[in-house]
C-alpha positions in Angstrom: 18.6 5.8 -10.2 16.7 9.0 -11.0 17.1 12.7 -10.8 14.6 15.5 -10.5 11.7 15.3 -13.0 13.4 13.0 -15.4 12.9 9.3 -14.8 16.2 7.5 -15.0 15.2 4.1 -13.6 17.2 1.3 -15.2 16.6 -1.4 -12.5 13.7 -2.1 -10.2 13.9 -0.7 -6.7 13.7 -3.2 -3.8 13.2 -1.9 -0.2 13.2 -4.9 2.1 13.8 -5.8 5.7 11.9 -6.2 8.9 8.8 -4.2 9.8 10.6 -3.0 12.9 14.2 -3.1 14.2 13.8 -5.1 17.5 17.4 -5.7 18.6 21.0 -5.5 17.4 21.0 -9.4 17.1 17.9 -9.4 15.0 19.3 -6.8 12.5 22.6 -8.7 12.4 20.7 -11.9 11.6 18.6 -10.4 8.8 21.7 -8.9 7.2 23.6 -12.2 7.2 20.6 -14.1 5.8 19.8 -11.6 3.1 23.3 -11.0 1.8 23.4 -13.8 -0.8 19.7 -13.2 -1.6 20.2 -9.6 -2.6 23.5 -10.3 -4.4 21.7 -12.9 -6.5 19.3 -10.4 -7.9 21.6 -7.3 -8.0 21.3 -7.2 -11.8 17.6 -6.7 -11.6 17.1 -4.8 -8.3 18.7 -1.8 -6.6 18.2 -2.8 -2.9 17.7 -0.7 0.2 17.5 -2.1 3.8 14.4 -1.0 5.7 13.4 -1.2 9.3 11.0 0.9 11.3 12.3 2.6 14.4 9.3 4.8 15.3 6.1 2.8 14.8 2.8 4.8 14.6 0.5 2.1 16.0 -3.2 2.5 16.5 -3.2 1.2 20.1 -0.8 2.5 22.7 -0.3 -1.0 24.1 1.2 -2.1 20.7 5.0 -2.2 20.1 5.9 1.3 19.0 9.5 0.8 18.1 12.8 1.2 19.8 13.4 4.7 18.5 16.8 6.3 18.1 18.4 3.4 20.0 18.0 1.2 16.8 19.8 3.6 14.4 23.2 2.0 14.8 21.6 -1.5 14.4 20.0 -0.5 11.1 23.1 1.3 9.8 25.5 -1.5 10.7 23.2 -4.0 9.0 23.0 -1.9 5.8 26.8 -1.4 5.8 27.3 -5.1 6.0 25.0 -5.6 3.0 26.7 -2.6 1.1 23.3 -0.9 0.5 21.6 2.2 1.8 19.4 2.1 5.0 15.8 3.5 5.1 13.4 4.2 7.9 10.0 5.9 8.5 9.9 9.4 9.9 6.8 11.1 11.2 8.1 13.9 13.3 10.9 16.4 12.9 13.0 14.8 15.7 12.8 11.5 13.9 14.1 13.0 10.7 16.9 14.9 12.4 18.1 11.9 14.5 18.1 9.6 11.5 19.8 12.2 9.2 22.5 13.0 11.8 23.2 9.3 12.2 23.9 9.0 8.5 20.6 7.7 7.0 19.5 9.4 3.7 16.5 7.4 2.7 13.2 8.2 4.5 9.6 7.1 3.9 6.5 8.9 5.0 3.8 6.5 6.2 0.2 6.5 5.2 -1.0 8.1 8.5 1.5 10.9 8.1 0.7 11.5 4.4 -2.9 11.9 5.6 -1.9 14.9 7.7 -0.7 17.9 5.7 0.6 19.6 8.9 3.0 16.7 9.6 4.2 16.6 6.0 4.7 20.3 6.0 6.8 20.1 9.2 9.0 17.3 7.7 9.4 19.2 4.4 10.4 22.3 6.2 13.0 20.7 8.5 16.4 22.3 8.0 18.6 19.7 6.2 22.2 20.5 5.2 22.3 18.5 2.0 18.9 17.9 0.5 20.4 16.5 -2.7 21.6 13.5 -0.7 18.2 12.6 0.6 15.6 10.4 -1.1 12.0 10.5 0.1 9.4 7.7 -0.4 5.8 8.9 0.0 3.2 6.3 0.8 -0.4 6.9 -0.3 -2.8 8.1 2.5 -5.0 5.6 4.3 -8.0 6.7 2.2 -8.1 6.9 -1.6 -7.5 10.7 -1.7 -5.2 11.6 -4.6 -5.0 15.2 -3.5 -3.5 14.2 -0.1 -1.0 11.9 -1.9 0.0 14.5 -4.5 0.0 17.2 -1.8 2.7 15.4 0.2 4.8 15.1 -3.0 4.3 18.8 -3.9 5.3 19.9 -0.4 8.6 18.0 -0.6 9.2 19.3 -4.1 8.4 22.8 -2.9 11.0 22.5 -0.1 13.7 21.8 -2.6 13.9 18.0 -2.6 14.5 16.4 -6.0 14.8 12.7 -5.2 11.3 11.6 -4.5 9.6 8.2 -5.0 6.0 7.2 -4.1 4.8 4.0 -2.5 1.4 2.4 -3.3 0.5 0.5 -0.1 -3.2 0.0 -0.6 -6.2 1.6 1.2 -8.2 1.0 4.3 -11.8 0.8 3.2 -13.4 -0.3 6.4 -15.0 -3.6 7.6 -17.3 -3.9 4.6 -14.5 -4.2 2.0 -14.7 -7.5 0.0 -10.9 -7.5 -0.6 -9.0 -10.6 0.6 -6.1 -8.3 1.4 -5.4 -6.3 4.5 -5.6 -3.1 2.4 -7.5 -2.9 -0.9 -5.0 -2.4 -3.7 -7.2 0.0 -5.7 -4.7 -0.2 -8.6 -6.6 2.6 -10.3 -5.2 5.0 -7.8 -1.6 3.9 -8.6 -2.3 4.3 -12.3 -3.7 7.8 -11.7 -0.6 8.7 -9.7 1.6 7.5 -12.6 -0.4 9.5 -15.0 0.0 12.7 -12.9 3.7 12.0 -12.1 5.2 9.9 -14.9 8.8 11.0 -13.9 8.4 9.8 -10.2 9.2 6.1 -9.6 6.2 4.3 -8.0 6.8 1.3 -5.8 4.2 -1.1 -4.4 4.3 -2.1 -0.7 3.2 -5.8 -1.3 3.4 -6.6 2.4 0.9 -3.9 3.6 -1.5 -4.7 0.8 -1.3 -8.4 1.4 -1.6 -8.5 5.1 -0.5 -12.2 5.1 2.8 -13.6 3.8 0.9 -16.1 1.6 -0.5 -13.2 -0.5 2.7 -11.2 -0.8 3.9 -13.0 -4.0 0.7 -12.5 -5.9 0.6 -8.8 -5.0 4.3 -8.4 -6.0 3.8 -10.1 -9.3 0.7 -8.0 -10.1 2.7 -4.9 -9.3 5.4 -5.9 -11.7 2.9 -6.6 -14.4 1.3 -3.3 -13.8 4.6 -1.6 -14.6 5.5 -0.5 -11.0 9.1 0.6 -10.6 9.8 -1.5 -7.5 8.6 -3.1 -4.3 8.7 -2.7 -0.6 8.6 -6.1 1.2 8.9 -6.9 4.9 11.4 -9.7 5.8 12.1 -11.0 9.3 14.6 -13.8 10.3 11.8 -15.4 12.3 8.4 -13.9 11.4 6.5 -15.8 14.1 8.4 -13.9 16.8 8.1 -10.5 15.2 6.9 -7.7 17.5 4.8 -6.1 14.8 3.0 -7.2 11.6 4.2 -10.8 12.1 1.6 -12.3 9.7 2.8 -10.4 6.6 6.5 -10.7 6.9 8.5 -13.2 4.7 11.5 -15.2 5.7 14.7 -14.6 3.8 14.2 -17.9 2.0 10.7 -16.9 0.9 12.1 -13.6 -0.3 14.7 -15.4 -2.3 12.1 -17.6 -4.0 9.9 -14.5 -4.8 12.8 -12.4 -6.2 14.0 -15.2 -8.4 10.5 -15.6 -9.8 10.1 -11.9 -10.4 13.6 -11.6 -12.0 12.6 -14.3 -14.5 9.4 -12.6 -15.5 9.5 -11.0 -18.9 7.6 -7.9 -17.9 9.6 -5.8 -20.4 8.0 -7.8 -23.2 4.5 -6.5 -22.3 3.2 -4.2 -25.0 1.6 -0.9 -24.1 -1.7 -2.3 -25.2 -1.5 -5.4 -22.9 -0.5 -3.2 -20.0 -3.5 -1.0 -20.6 -5.7 -4.1 -20.8 -4.3 -5.4 -17.5 -5.1 -2.0 -15.9 -8.7 -2.0 -17.2 -9.2 -5.6 -16.0 -7.9 -4.6 -12.6 -10.4 -1.7 -12.4 -13.2 -4.2 -13.2 -12.0 -6.4 -10.3 -11.9 -3.4 -8.0 -15.4 -2.4 -9.0 -16.7 -5.9 -8.4 -15.1 -5.8 -4.9 -16.9 -2.5 -4.2 -20.2 -4.0 -5.4 -19.9 -7.0 -3.1 -18.9 -4.8 -0.2 -22.0 -2.6 -0.8 -24.2 -5.7 -1.0 -22.7 -6.9 2.3 -23.5 -3.5 3.9 -27.0 -3.6 2.5 -27.5 -7.1 3.9 -26.5 -5.9 7.4 -28.9 -2.9 7.2 -31.8 -5.1 5.9 -31.3 -7.5 8.8 -31.5 -4.6 11.3 -34.7 -3.4 9.6 -36.1 -7.0 9.8 -35.3 -7.1 13.5 -37.0 -3.8 14.1 -40.1 -4.9 12.2 -40.4 -8.2 14.2 -39.9 -6.4 17.5 -42.7 -3.9 16.6 -45.1 -6.4 14.9 -44.8 -4.8 11.5 -45.1 -6.7 8.2 -41.7 -7.8 6.9 -42.7 -7.1 3.3 -44.2 -3.6 2.7 -45.3 -3.9 -0.9 -46.0 -0.2 -1.6 -42.5 0.8 -0.5 -40.9 -2.0 -2.6 -42.9 -0.9 -5.7 -41.8 2.7 -5.2 -38.1 1.6 -5.0 -38.4 -0.7 -8.0 -40.0 2.0 -10.2 -37.3 4.5 -9.2 -34.5 2.0 -10.0 -36.0 1.0 -13.3 -36.3 4.7 -14.3 -32.7 5.3 -13.3 -31.5 2.3 -15.3 -33.3 3.5 -18.4 -31.8 7.0 -18.0 -28.3 5.4 -17.9 -28.6 3.1 -20.8 -29.4 -0.1 -18.8 -32.3 -2.4 -19.7 -35.0 -1.7 -17.1 -36.1 -5.3 -17.1 -32.6 -6.3 -16.3 -32.6 -3.8 -13.4 -35.8 -5.3 -12.2 -34.3 -8.8 -12.2 -31.3 -7.5 -10.2 -33.6 -5.8 -7.7 -35.8 -8.9 -7.3 -32.7 -11.0 -6.6 -31.3 -8.5 -4.1 -34.6 -8.1 -2.4 -35.2 -11.8 -2.2 -31.7 -12.6 -0.9 -31.6 -9.8 1.6 -35.1 -9.7 2.9 
């Protein structure tokens, strides 16, 4: 697939399977249901079976995985499919248990990437044959390129040569205008590819989408953006899944999506059109940020209005508004924006919000 610093990707990489291994029966079922699906796209995708065993959940009451008990379930299912198995590791004991069981593909989750101490511990774990191991590094929860690249550099510094990255979107808080669970911020993926052109970059369409209905559009966008592969969560019965039920596809839905992606003529895109797509995506992301900021401003303005009413103050304080308006018009002129256009924008915002 690839080796060291020289990109050797000839097919797309597909990491698919349930969010979490829940039982031996569940893993047997997903393997049987996906066998024909994956064989049907084997010319376009190199497949890897995923399942989380240790789940870093925000709330302790949430399902946190079956742990090492699920290792044979995952390995048996992958053997049945004739493909490698992959799981998330966050602690040294996770890595050692999975490695000793025979797993050689590991991903580092967004929360772990955000913690350099944890990445350092994983990178420094004694492994007998590092050349047999492939790491997949997810971006951190926040759009911090140094944390993402730092995790990659720690693995490289520890002697690992087989490294991929996974773009899984970013948690921007409650004021994000994104329709997805995590804002894609494709510009961050583009910057990673610029810094590391030899490292394959996949998109985790499930974690960006947050809902199964949105997974296909995210996956298609990833392919059009030139990503090297996808991570997609698939469950034999998503409604009964113990974690992330809303974002998991059925095997039949995965089949439809892969057939569609395989038929896409992404190779025919010129460098110019790919660049244009990236620029348009940045426009969309900037618009999302603008609307999120407007939403935040609206919330703050409402709080101010409530305060004024409680204390008998005038809702409109003309002197303050004039001061703000003149400051914004001066800023606009300094940055090459028509001051009158800036005034119109301020009037609309002020009228809408106040």
